[in-house]
C-alpha positions as semicolon CSV with decimal commas, in nm:
position;residue;x (nm);y (nm);z (nm)
1;M;-0,543;1,300;-4,020
2;L;-0,288;1,237;-3,740
3;Q;-0,477;1,201;-3,410
4;D;-0,351;1,219;-3,053
5;E;-0,391;0,875;-2,896
6;K;-0,392;1,021;-2,563
7;I;-0,694;1,248;-2,642
8;I;-0,873;0,944;-2,801
9;D;-0,809;0,731;-2,489
10;S;-0,929;1,019;-2,258
11;L;-1,252;1,057;-2,455
12;Q;-1,303;0,679;-2,436
13;K;-1,288;0,708;-2,062
14;M;-1,573;0,958;-2,078
15;G;-1,789;0,709;-2,239
16;L;-1,731;0,758;-2,617
17;T;-1,655;0,445;-2,845
18;Y;-1,324;0,432;-3,019
19;Y;-1,480;0,545;-3,344
20;G;-1,674;0,813;-3,164
21;A;-1,369;0,956;-3,002
22;K;-1,192;0,958;-3,337
23;T;-1,493;1,119;-3,502
24;Y;-1,535;1,408;-3,246
25;T;-1,153;1,475;-3,241
26;A;-1,145;1,503;-3,616
27;L;-1,469;1,727;-3,637
28;V;-1,323;1,962;-3,376
29;A;-1,004;2,001;-3,594
30;I;-1,189;2,041;-3,939
31;G;-1,495;2,212;-3,836
32;P;-1,857;2,162;-3,966
33;S;-1,847;1,899;-4,231
34;S;-2,039;1,620;-4,420
35;A;-2,036;1,260;-4,299
36;G;-1,814;1,152;-4,605
37;T;-1,547;1,427;-4,516
38;I;-1,554;1,324;-4,147
39;A;-1,514;0,971;-4,222
40;Q;-1,208;1,039;-4,431
41;E;-1,052;1,280;-4,186
42;A;-1,117;1,054;-3,885
43;D;-1,023;0,734;-4,062
44;V;-1,345;0,581;-3,975
45;P;-1,522;0,327;-4,210
46;R;-1,804;0,479;-4,405
47;S;-2,022;0,194;-4,299
48;K;-1,970;0,304;-3,927
49;I;-1,970;0,694;-3,967
50;Y;-2,354;0,754;-3,978
51;E;-2,422;0,535;-3,675
52;T;-2,133;0,696;-3,491
53;L;-2,249;1,052;-3,571
54;K;-2,602;0,961;-3,464
55;R;-2,475;0,843;-3,140
56;L;-2,270;1,146;-3,085
57;S;-2,560;1,365;-3,160
58;E;-2,787;1,184;-2,912
59;E;-2,520;1,223;-2,638
60;G;-2,467;1,603;-2,712
61;W;-2,118;1,580;-2,866
62;V;-2,229;1,686;-3,215
63;L;-2,502;1,911;-3,361
64;V;-2,676;1,837;-3,688
65;E;-2,758;2,107;-3,934
66;K;-3,015;2,006;-4,180
67;G;-2,933;2,038;-4,563
68;R;-2,817;1,837;-4,849
69;P;-2,601;1,672;-4,732
70;L;-2,644;1,698;-4,365
71;T;-2,358;1,892;-4,198
72;Y;-2,227;1,795;-3,846
73;K;-2,081;2,054;-3,614
74;P;-1,886;1,969;-3,288
75;N;-2,028;2,094;-2,973
76;R;-1,779;2,325;-2,784
77;P;-1,533;2,093;-2,613
78;K;-1,518;2,304;-2,297
79;D;-1,901;2,286;-2,256
80;I;-1,960;1,920;-2,333
81;I;-1,642;1,796;-2,148
82;G;-1,735;2,032;-1,851
83;E;-2,088;1,871;-1,830
84;R;-1,931;1,526;-1,820
85;K;-1,683;1,639;-1,555
86;S;-1,943;1,772;-1,335
87;A;-2,163;1,453;-1,376
88;L;-1,874;1,238;-1,309
89;I;-1,779;1,422;-0,984
90;S;-2,139;1,411;-0,872
91;A;-2,142;1,033;-0,923
92;I;-1,819;0,974;-0,746
93;E;-1,913;1,178;-0,443
94;F;-2,247;0,992;-0,419
95;S;-2,090;0,654;-0,453
96;T;-1,818;0,753;-0,208
97;A;-2,071;0,864;0,049
98;E;-2,296;0,565;0,010
99;L;-2,018;0,300;0,001
100;S;-1,840;0,459;0,291
101;S;-2,146;0,452;0,498
102;I;-2,193;0,079;0,422
103;Y;-1,830;0,009;0,483
104;E;-1,814;0,185;0,819
105;H;-2,134;0,005;0,938
106;Q;-1,991;-0,323;0,839
107;I;-1,667;-0,259;1,019
108;A;-1,833;-0,146;1,330
109;E;-2,038;-0,473;1,342
110;D;-1,740;-0,707;1,237
111;A;-1,615;-0,919;1,517
112;P;-1,246;-0,840;1,630
113;K;-0,981;-1,048;1,447
114;V;-0,739;-1,225;1,686
115;R;-0,537;-1,528;1,606
116;L;-0,350;-1,752;1,843
117;I;-0,036;-1,891;1,673
118;R;0,165;-2,181;1,804
119;G;0,514;-2,297;1,719
120;M;0,818;-2,092;1,613
121;S;0,787;-2,184;1,237
122;N;0,437;-2,062;1,227
123;I;0,517;-1,742;1,428
124;A;0,815;-1,665;1,189
125;Q;0,591;-1,712;0,888
126;R;0,342;-1,469;1,026
127;I;0,616;-1,215;1,107
128;E;0,741;-1,240;0,746
129;D;0,389;-1,185;0,616
130;M;0,353;-0,876;0,829
131;M;0,684;-0,736;0,715
132;G;0,582;-0,780;0,353
133;R;0,269;-0,585;0,418
134;A;0,454;-0,284;0,573
135;N;0,409;0,037;0,411
136;H;0,634;0,283;0,615
137;D;0,723;0,142;0,969
138;I;0,833;-0,176;1,140
139;V;0,938;-0,201;1,505
140;L;1,040;-0,506;1,711
141;L;1,074;-0,505;2,088
142;G;1,188;-0,777;2,311
143;A;1,436;-1,072;2,362
144;L;1,256;-1,368;2,234
145;Y;1,414;-1,515;1,924
146;S;1,539;-1,842;1,794
147;E;1,828;-1,899;1,557
148;D;1,597;-2,033;1,268
149;E;1,359;-1,744;1,309
150;I;1,631;-1,481;1,289
151;S;1,780;-1,639;0,966
152;R;1,429;-1,633;0,817
153;I;1,339;-1,266;0,892
154;K;1,699;-1,121;0,817
155;K;1,625;-1,115;0,445
156;H;1,297;-0,939;0,503
157;L;1,454;-0,673;0,725
158;V;1,696;-0,606;0,428
159;S;1,416;-0,592;0,186
160;S;1,210;-0,363;0,392
161;K;1,501;-0,117;0,428
162;K;1,547;-0,125;0,050
163;R;1,178;-0,039;0,015
164;G;1,225;0,265;0,221
165;I;1,057;0,116;0,533
166;N;1,175;0,265;0,861
167;V;1,293;-0,047;1,071
168;R;1,366;-0,012;1,435
169;I;1,470;-0,274;1,687
170;I;1,501;-0,280;2,065
171;T;1,647;-0,588;2,224
172;R;1,912;-0,728;2,460
173;P;2,279;-0,742;2,370
174;A;2,255;-1,116;2,374
175;V;1,979;-1,375;2,417
176;D;2,051;-1,702;2,604
177;L;1,880;-2,016;2,477
178;R;1,914;-2,373;2,582
179;T;2,115;-2,437;2,265
180;G;2,352;-2,138;2,319
181;T;2,368;-1,767;2,307
182;I;2,267;-1,533;2,021
183;D;2,473;-1,223;1,977
184;M;2,184;-0,985;1,908
185;I;2,421;-0,679;1,838
186;G;2,611;-0,883;1,591
187;V;2,296;-1,010;1,414
188;F;2,121;-0,696;1,368
189;S;2,381;-0,417;1,365
190;Q;2,504;-0,570;1,023
191;L;2,155;-0,519;0,873
192;L;2,044;-0,183;0,997
193;Q;2,152;0,137;1,171
194;D;1,838;0,178;1,401
195;L;1,925;-0,084;1,669
196;R;1,909;0,000;2,029
197;I;1,979;-0,216;2,350
198;Y;1,762;-0,240;2,653
199;Q;1,706;-0,509;2,925
200;T;1,382;-0,619;2,765
201;P;1,167;-0,905;2,896
202;F;1,146;-1,240;2,727
203;I;0,862;-1,150;2,506
204;K;0,842;-0,990;2,161
205;F;0,626;-0,714;2,000
206;V;0,616;-0,676;1,627
207;V;0,423;-0,374;1,506
208;I;0,354;-0,282;1,151
209;D;0,257;0,071;1,047
210;G;0,090;0,116;1,386
211;R;-0,210;-0,100;1,281
212;E;-0,100;-0,457;1,303
213;I;0,062;-0,632;1,600
214;L;0,202;-0,966;1,704
215;I;0,274;-1,049;2,076
216;M;0,493;-1,352;2,144
217;F;0,549;-1,541;2,473
218;S;0,742;-1,854;2,591
219;K;0,846;-2,043;2,891
220;V;1,145;-1,882;3,080
221;T;1,362;-2,096;3,318
222;D;1,665;-1,946;3,501
223;D;1,666;-1,645;3,260
224;V;1,683;-1,878;2,965
225;A;1,391;-1,874;2,710
226;D;1,234;-2,171;2,545
227;P;1,137;-2,078;2,192
228;D;0,992;-2,434;2,146
229;S;0,713;-2,344;2,381
230;A;0,642;-2,012;2,214
231;V;0,286;-1,890;2,128
232;A;0,187;-1,575;1,977
233;I;-0,126;-1,345;1,959
234;W;-0,180;-1,150;1,632
235;T;-0,448;-0,889;1,558
236;P;-0,486;-0,622;1,294
237;N;-0,626;-0,395;1,559
238;P;-0,504;-0,036;1,505
239;E;-0,593;0,091;1,843
240;V;-0,388;-0,204;2,018
241;A;-0,095;-0,156;1,769
242;S;-0,073;0,214;1,794
243;L;-0,071;0,196;2,179
244;M;0,211;-0,054;2,168
245;Q;0,400;0,163;1,930
246;S;0,367;0,473;2,160
247;N;0,528;0,261;2,434
248;F;0,798;0,156;2,195
249;N;0,874;0,512;2,114
250;M;0,901;0,598;2,478
251;M;1,148;0,313;2,536
252;W;1,330;0,404;2,226
253;E;1,441;0,729;2,379
254;Q;1,565;0,539;2,705
255;A;1,747;0,258;2,519
256;M;2,116;0,286;2,434
257;P;2,220;0,285;2,062
258;A;2,408;-0,023;1,978
259;K;2,709;0,162;1,841
260;K;2,744;0,349;2,174
261;L;2,732;0,023;2,364
262;K;3,017;-0,112;2,145
263;V;3,228;0,186;2,233
264;V;3,159;0,165;2,603
265;K;3,257;-0,213;2,603
266;A;3,579;-0,140;2,391
267;L;3,681;0,135;2,651
268;Q;3,609;-0,091;2,941
269;S;3,829;-0,374;2,791
270;Y;4,105;-0,128;2,717
271;P;4,398;-0,193;2,963
């Protein structure tokens, strides 16, 4: 007898053995039958069929009618599977309630996680890790970058966009460093559309999904940042992250789209 493997797999997920699932499926198809007939139709070894039928009977899947030989009858699928469904839902709801209570209690008592990160290389690595964890939203605000950091996170920005992540950046048109000037519009406008320009301070916020945030600082002398002195604070605190993201959203409305700034500069340089 040809049996649907999807049905066999579903019955196994309800607790039946492989032979048990095949036996019950065959019995539903052929109706009340002897053990020998069932073994043949279900393609179950005769050495296993009696043990299998006994277990199915004990668990309510099969009814046994006395006689010579014994006749086995399948319990109505809607009834027996309905019972299993109700029991499973009840068990799931109980486990969900109990484990959620334990989890929430543990979270409430857990000390807040805050990390102090020193050095641009370590900070860039943490930003890369954060971007890799993003599910739907990445925002960056500020004008504190180094050339090495930008080259490291550019590929993650591209990868995030390909994954459907909404990436938005607010920064200055250019960032002056001791080693030179970084054209921020030139760097980021090639990678994404959602780039806006604002006279941001020499700090940087990175917020992931409104639940994880990194805040970066450095020394600034004569309006020139020193990335070598950079330190960052990272925390997976949703309250802090979401508050910063709300501030970002407000500044986003005030900031100028990079494309528009390009047009303005082009017009200003036109003789």
